[in-house]
Structure formats: structure tokens, C-alpha cells
C-alpha positions in Angstrom: 0.0 0.1 0.0 1.2 3.4 -1.0 -0.7 6.3 0.2 1.6 9.0 -1.2 -0.4 11.6 -3.1 -0.1 11.5 -6.9 0.9 14.7 -8.6 -2.8 15.2 -9.7 -4.1 14.7 -6.2 -1.3 17.1 -4.7 -2.5 19.7 -7.3 -6.2 19.3 -6.5 -5.3 19.5 -2.7 -3.4 23.0 -3.4 -6.4 24.2 -5.4 -8.9 23.2 -2.6 -6.9 24.6 0.1 -6.5 27.9 -1.7 -10.2 27.9 -2.5 -10.8 27.5 1.2 -8.8 30.4 2.2 -10.2 32.7 -0.6 -13.8 31.6 -0.7 -15.0 29.2 2.1 -13.5 30.4 5.4 -14.1 34.1 4.8 -17.8 33.2 4.1 -18.5 31.1 7.2 -20.3 33.8 9.1 -22.2 34.9 5.9 -23.6 31.5 5.4 -25.0 31.5 9.1 -26.2 35.2 8.5 -28.0 34.2 5.3 -29.7 31.3 7.1 -30.9 33.6 9.8 -32.0 36.4 7.5 -34.1 33.8 5.5 -35.6 32.7 8.7 -36.6 36.2 9.7 -38.2 36.5 6.3 -40.1 33.3 6.7 -38.0 31.5 4.1 -35.8 29.4 6.3 -35.5 26.6 3.8 -34.4 29.0 0.8 -30.9 27.9 -0.5 -28.2 30.4 0.7 -26.8 32.9 -2.0 -23.2 32.3 -1.0 -23.2 28.6 -1.9 -24.9 29.4 -5.2 -22.5 32.0 -6.0 -19.5 29.7 -5.1 -20.5 26.7 -7.3 -19.6 28.3 -10.7 -16.1 29.3 -9.1 -15.6 25.7 -8.1 -16.8 24.4 -11.4 -14.4 26.8 -13.2 -11.5 25.7 -11.0 -12.1 22.0 -12.0 -13.1 21.2 -8.4 -16.5 19.5 -9.3 -17.9 16.0 -8.8 -14.7 14.8 -7.3 -16.2 11.8 -5.6 -17.3 9.2 -8.1 -14.5 6.7 -8.1 -12.7 6.1 -11.5 -15.9 7.2 -13.3 -16.4 8.8 -16.5 -19.2 10.9 -14.7 -16.7 12.4 -12.1 -13.1 13.3 -11.9 -11.9 9.8 -12.4 -10.2 9.6 -8.8 -10.1 6.5 -6.9 -11.2 6.2 -3.2 -7.8 6.7 -1.9 -7.2 9.7 -4.1 -10.6 11.3 -3.0 -10.0 10.8 0.7 -7.6 13.8 1.3 -9.8 16.0 -0.8 -12.9 15.1 1.2 -11.0 15.6 4.4 -10.4 19.3 3.3 -14.0 19.7 2.3 -15.1 18.4 5.8 -13.5 21.2 7.6 -16.5 23.4 7.0 -19.9 21.6 7.2 -21.6 23.2 4.3 -18.6 23.4 2.1 -19.0 20.0 0.2 -22.1 21.2 -1.6 -20.0 24.0 -3.3 -18.2 21.2 -5.0 -21.2 19.0 -5.6 -19.7 16.4 -3.3 -22.4 16.5 -0.5 -24.6 13.8 0.9 -27.1 12.5 0.0 -26.6 13.5 -3.6 -23.2 11.9 -3.8 -24.7 8.4 -2.7 -27.7 8.9 -5.0 -25.5 9.7 -7.9 -23.4 6.6 -7.3 -26.6 4.5 -7.3 -27.8 6.1 -10.6 -24.5 5.6 -12.1 -24.3 1.9 -11.3 -27.7 0.8 -11.6 -29.9 3.2 -13.5 -31.1 2.6 -17.0 -29.7 5.2 -19.7 -33.2 6.8 -19.6 -33.1 7.2 -15.9 -29.6 8.5 -15.9 -30.5 11.1 -18.5 -33.6 12.2 -16.5 -31.9 12.2 -13.1 -28.2 11.6 -13.1 -27.3 14.3 -15.6 -29.0 17.2 -13.7 -27.6 16.1 -10.4 -24.1 15.9 -11.9 -24.6 19.4 -13.2 -25.9 20.6 -9.7 -29.1 21.9 -11.1 -31.2 19.7 -8.9 -30.7 18.0 -5.5 -32.2 14.7 -4.2 -33.2 12.8 -1.0 -32.6 9.2 0.2 -35.6 7.7 2.0 -34.8 4.5 4.0 -35.1 4.9 7.7 -38.6 4.5 9.3 -40.0 5.6 12.7 -42.1 2.4 13.5 -39.4 -0.2 12.8 -35.9 -0.7 14.2 -34.1 0.4 10.9 -30.8 -0.6 12.1 -31.9 -3.9 10.8 -32.7 -3.2 7.1 -34.9 -6.2 6.8 -37.5 -4.5 8.8 -38.1 -1.7 6.5 -41.8 -1.9 5.9 -43.0 0.9 3.3 -44.9 -1.1 0.9 -44.3 -1.1 -2.8 -46.9 -3.1 -4.8 -47.3 -3.4 -8.6 -50.4 -2.1 -10.0 -50.6 -2.8 -13.8 -48.0 -0.5 -15.3 -47.4 1.3 -12.1 -46.1 0.8 -8.5 -48.0 2.0 -5.5 -46.0 3.3 -2.4 -47.4 3.4 1.1 -45.4 4.2 4.3 -43.7 6.5 6.6 -40.0 7.5 6.4 -38.0 9.9 8.5 -34.5 11.3 8.7 -34.9 11.7 4.9 -31.7 13.8 4.2 -32.3 16.7 1.7 -36.2 16.5 1.8 -36.3 20.1 3.3 -34.5 21.7 0.3 -36.9 23.2 -2.2 -34.5 22.2 -5.0 -35.0 18.5 -4.1 -36.4 16.9 -7.3 -36.0 13.2 -6.6 -36.5 10.7 -3.8 -34.8 7.4 -4.0 -36.8 5.1 -1.8 -36.3 1.7 -0.3 -39.5 -0.4 0.4 -40.7 -3.9 0.7 -42.1 -5.2 -2.5 -41.7 -9.1 -2.3 -42.7 -10.0 1.4 -42.7 -13.7 0.5 -39.2 -13.9 -0.6 -36.0 -14.5 1.5 -35.3 -11.6 4.0 -32.6 -10.0 1.8 -34.6 -10.4 -1.5 -37.9 -8.6 -0.3 -37.1 -5.0 -1.0 -36.7 -2.8 -4.0 -35.6 0.6 -4.9 -38.1 3.1 -6.6 -37.4 6.6 -8.0 -40.1 9.0 -6.9 -40.1 12.5 -8.4 -40.8 15.4 -5.9 -44.4 16.6 -6.1 -45.9 13.3 -7.0 -49.5 13.2 -5.4 -49.5 11.3 -2.1 -45.9 12.4 -1.2 -45.9 14.6 1.8 -42.8 16.2 3.4 -43.4 16.7 7.0 -41.3 18.4 9.9 -37.6 18.7 9.7 -36.0 16.7 12.6 -33.4 18.7 14.6 -30.4 17.3 16.2 -29.4 18.9 19.5 -31.5 22.0 18.2 -29.9 22.2 14.8 -32.2 21.5 11.9 -29.7 21.8 9.2 -31.5 24.3 7.1 -31.9 24.7 4.2 -31.1 21.1 3.8 -33.1 19.3 6.5 -33.7 15.7 7.6 -37.4 15.4 7.4 -40.2 13.1 8.0 -41.9 12.0 4.7 -45.2 10.1 4.1 -46.2 8.1 1.0 -49.9 7.8 0.8 -51.0 5.8 -2.3 -47.9 7.4 -4.3 -48.3 6.0 -7.9 -45.2 6.0 -10.2 -44.6 4.3 -13.5 -43.1 0.7 -13.5 -40.1 2.1 -15.2 -39.2 4.2 -12.2 -38.1 0.7 -10.5 -34.3 0.5 -10.1 -32.4 -2.7 -11.5 -35.3 -5.2 -10.6 -37.7 -6.2 -7.9 -36.1 -7.8 -4.7 -32.7 -6.3 -5.5 -32.9 -3.3 -3.0 -30.4 -4.7 -0.6 -27.8 -5.3 -3.3 -28.0 -1.6 -4.3 -28.1 -0.4 -0.7 -24.9 -2.1 0.1 -23.4 -0.6 -3.0 -24.6 2.9 -1.8 -24.0 2.7 2.0 -20.4 1.5 1.6 -19.1 4.6 0.0 -21.5 6.9 1.9 -20.0 5.6 5.1 -16.4 6.1 4.1 -17.1 9.5 2.7 -18.6 10.7 6.0 -15.6 9.4 7.8 -13.2 11.1 5.3 -15.0 14.4 6.1 -15.1 13.9 9.8 -11.3 13.6 9.8 -11.3 17.1 8.3 -13.8 18.2 11.1 -11.3 16.6 13.8 -8.4 18.4 12.3 -10.2 21.7 12.3 -11.3 21.2 15.9 -7.7 20.5 17.0 -6.4 23.6 15.0 -9.0 25.9 16.8 -8.1 24.2 20.1 -4.5 24.8 19.8 -4.8 28.3 18.7 -7.0 29.0 21.7 -4.8 27.4 24.1 -1.7 29.4 22.9 -3.6 32.7 23.1 -5.0 32.4 26.7 -3.2 32.7 30.1 -4.4 31.0 33.1 -2.8 30.8 36.4 0.3 32.7 35.4 1.2 30.8 32.1 -0.4 30.1 28.7 -3.0 27.3 29.0 -1.1 25.2 26.3 1.6 24.8 28.8 -0.6 23.3 31.3 0.3 19.5 31.7 -3.3 18.3 31.0 -3.5 20.1 27.7 -0.2 18.9 26.4 -1.3 15.3 27.1 -4.7 16.0 25.4 -3.0 17.6 22.4 -0.7 14.4 21.9 -3.6 12.2 22.3 -5.6 14.0 19.6 -2.7 13.9 17.1 -2.3 10.3 17.5 -5.9 9.4 17.2 -6.6 11.5 14.1 -3.5 10.0 12.4 -4.5 6.5 13.4 -8.2 7.1 12.0 -6.8 8.7 8.9 -4.6 5.5 8.1 -7.5 3.2 9.0 -9.7 5.2 6.5 -7.1 5.1 3.8 -6.6 1.4 4.1 -10.4 0.9 3.9 -10.5 3.0 0.8 -7.5 1.1 -0.7 -9.2 -2.0 0.0 -12.4 -0.8 -1.9 -10.3 0.3 -4.8 -8.5 -3.1 -5.0 -11.2 -5.5 -4.1 -14.4 -3.7 -4.3 -17.0 -2.6 -1.7 -18.2 -5.9 -0.8 -14.8 -7.3 0.1 -14.0 -4.1 2.2 -17.1 -4.3 4.1 -15.3 -5.1 7.3 -12.8 -2.4 6.8 -15.6 0.1 6.1 -17.4 -0.8 9.2 -14.1 -0.5 11.4 -13.9 3.0 10.1 -17.4 3.7 10.9 -16.9 2.7 14.4 -13.6 4.4 15.1 -13.8 7.9 13.2 -17.1 9.4 14.6 -16.2 8.5 18.2 -12.7 9.9 17.5 -14.3 13.1 16.3 -16.7 13.3 19.1 -13.9 13.1 21.7 -11.7 15.6 20.0 -14.5 18.2 19.4 -15.5 17.8 23.0 -11.9 18.4 24.2 -11.8 21.5 22.0 -15.2 22.7 23.4 -13.6 22.4 26.9 -10.7 24.4 25.8 -13.0 27.3 24.7 -15.1 27.2 27.8 -18.4 29.0 27.4 -17.5 30.1 23.9 -17.2 26.5 22.8 -20.9 25.9 23.5 -22.1 29.1 21.6 -22.0 30.0 18.0 -18.8 32.2 18.0 -16.9 29.0 16.8 -18.4 26.1 14.9 -17.6 23.5 17.6 -21.1 22.9 18.8 -22.3 22.3 15.1 -19.3 20.0 14.7 -20.3 18.0 17.6 -23.8 17.4 16.5 -22.6 16.3 13.1 -20.1 13.9 14.6 -22.5 12.6 17.3 -25.2 12.0 14.7 -22.9 9.9 12.5 -22.6 7.4 15.3 -26.2 6.4 14.5 -26.6 7.6 10.8 -25.6 4.8 8.2 -25.9 2.1 10.9 -25.3 2.7 14.6 -22.0 1.6 16.3 -23.5 -1.6 17.7 -24.5 -2.9 14.3 -21.1 -2.2 12.8 -19.4 -3.9 15.9 -21.7 -7.0 15.5 -20.9 -7.2 11.9 -17.1 -6.8 12.4 -16.9 -9.3 15.1 -18.7 -12.0 12.9 -16.2 -11.5 10.3 -13.4 -11.6 12.9 -14.9 -15.0 14.4 -15.4 -16.5 11.1 -11.5 -16.5 10.7 -11.2 -18.9 13.4 -14.0 -21.3 12.6 -13.0 -24.9 11.8 -13.7 -26.2 8.1 -17.3 -26.7 7.6 -17.3 -30.4 7.9 -15.6 -30.2 11.4 -17.7 -27.7 13.0 -19.6 -28.7 16.0 -23.4 -28.2 15.7 
């Protein structure tokens, strides 16, 4: 394994870092001010002008659709090559959208690129790649334990040349955005089939009769406007049969293809969040004096800074190894590595952000610095895309399987 940056990745990193210094960091407060101004005007879910202004700049710089691994639709980068770029984009929570590299659109574009028909791609993938529309991913449900995907209960029934959808989703990321034009929906279509062949994926255009977007769900008081994670109900929603992706009963196959890259992308960005939190913490500690000397020189903080440096680097190398495994052997072969990253990185980020908040004292809990928003993001990702417990269970099964005797010698 060689994780040295190629000349191309080095050049893209340099461009991204320069873009952040020129366009992203100076606009952090403007983004928050625009969301607040839209709220005061009764238009909280209006897209911010600053992001829309920066998208053409990113396109012109060639910093667009960097995420699709070695695809003609994106920049042609591998997962290992994308990782350091995603890390930079993660340093400001809203920045990924500027480069058309934000969830859930990235995962939805991967689904469409891999599994959609040419007609479906022309209708949905092309405008998503262009950034002219946004999308949502509807999987999690309030009435079942969605950590076990076989529980997903939204009903998908064939009715002549159509499918009918009935059910209740929540935490549907992107549903609050008025630019959301497409819902990618997982539901149960074949209840009599084996558990992992019961579900299908259907494309539902926004505005289809019977589709209702409900309340945005806040996390620690943050509702993530103007993006939002909303409740969505499907009441007799009717779509043409050609809106089915890949085939009936193949939902799990596609969701594993979607969630693997989505999980590691979240972790790549979270490493950038942790680096930013450590940077803010160090600058704060160097600039504050308590008990007669800089806070940075207090022994407890030196210990914490050293631990933070070690943990970020450990998480980064684990993430790069998982990305390398995905590139070499495919997402399915790397599922254990992806699960390990999903366990380690959000917890690491939570701990380091918490440490930084402690260094800032009361300011760390307010909105003067982005640490509270960082913590919300990291803590939510210990549940999103599968809770820690599920990833630990799956990883333990893979580890135990290494030590099982050959099948003919196993004890019942």
C-alpha cells in the first residue's frame, strides 16, 4: 500500500486549500447570517446565496464531482485519491455542496451511475451531476428498528404499469431543500421472498401526489436548514413501473453498494472536522493565559493535544486502508474495513471536538466558533448509516469467522 499523493491529487489539494482560504473560510459567518435572514423573512428553507455564488467558481476551477471513483461521470479519482480532498471539504460543514460532493446527492449519484437505465440517468443523473437539482434518500422508518434493514416496511406494490407506495419515512436527508427533485426510496415489494430479497428501490419525483414532506427533525437543536432531515409520508404514491431500479427484490444489493461509499465519505469528512477542531483548540490554548502561564503549557492540555494528534492520524490511516481495499477488491470485500472506520472515526471526532469545546469554555458552547455544530454532526454519525452496535456486531462476525474450523468439522 502506497498512500503518497499523486501529482494530480497534490495539485487538487493545493487548489482546494487555496479555494478555502479565498472563498470558504471568509464566508462562514455569511452562510450563518443568510440562514438567519431567510428565517426572519419566513423563508428558512431557501438555499443560501453564498453557496450558489461559489458553485460556478468551483466548476471553473475543476473542483467539481470529485467523488465518483474512477468514473467517466466524475473526476476519475480512486477512493484513496478522493480521501484527502474530502477531508479538506469536511473542515466546514456546508462546503461539500459547493463542489457538488455533498450527501445524500453523492450516494444517490453513485446509485444512478451504477444501477440506472440510460433513460433514468438522462432524467436524473445528468442534472444531479450538473448541480441543477438536489435529491433525497428515503430509507429509515420511525415504526421499525431500521438498524436491521430487513425491517423496512414501506409497501411497494405492482399495480398494472405502475407501482404504489405506502409508508412513513423519517431522517430523509435533503427533503427540506426546495431544489429536491427526486426521492430514492427503499421499500418492501416481495414479502414472501427470503429476507434479503424482499426489498426494492423506486425513483419518486418530488411533487408526486401522495408524497408529503413533514417536519424537519432537529439534532441538538440544529435543523440543518436549508437542507433538512425530514419526515416523509407516502400515501398511495403512484409511479410508472419504469421507475423501478435494477429489478424487484434487489434493494439490498443496491443499498450495500450505496452505503459503503457513503459511510467512508462521512468518515473522510469527519477527519477534516477533527483536524479543524484540533487547530481551533491549539490556537485558543496558545492565546490564553491562566494561573500565570499559557493554557497550552498546562500539563493536562499537552497530554490531550498529543492524544488528539495520535488518534486523528490513526483514524486517517485506517480510513485510507479501507479506501485502498475498496479500490483493490470492491466495496463488498471491504465491508469489514468500512465498518471499522465507521466505528472509530465518529467516536474519535466526538472526543476531540468535546476536548476543543472544553478549551474554549463557554465560547465553545455558543456560535462564536463552529464546535457545537461539529459535535452535532459527529455525534449523529454514530447512528446514521448504521449505529455503532451494528457495525461492531458485523465486524465481530467477520473476525470470528476467521477462526471457525472447516465446515465439515464444525460442531453443531
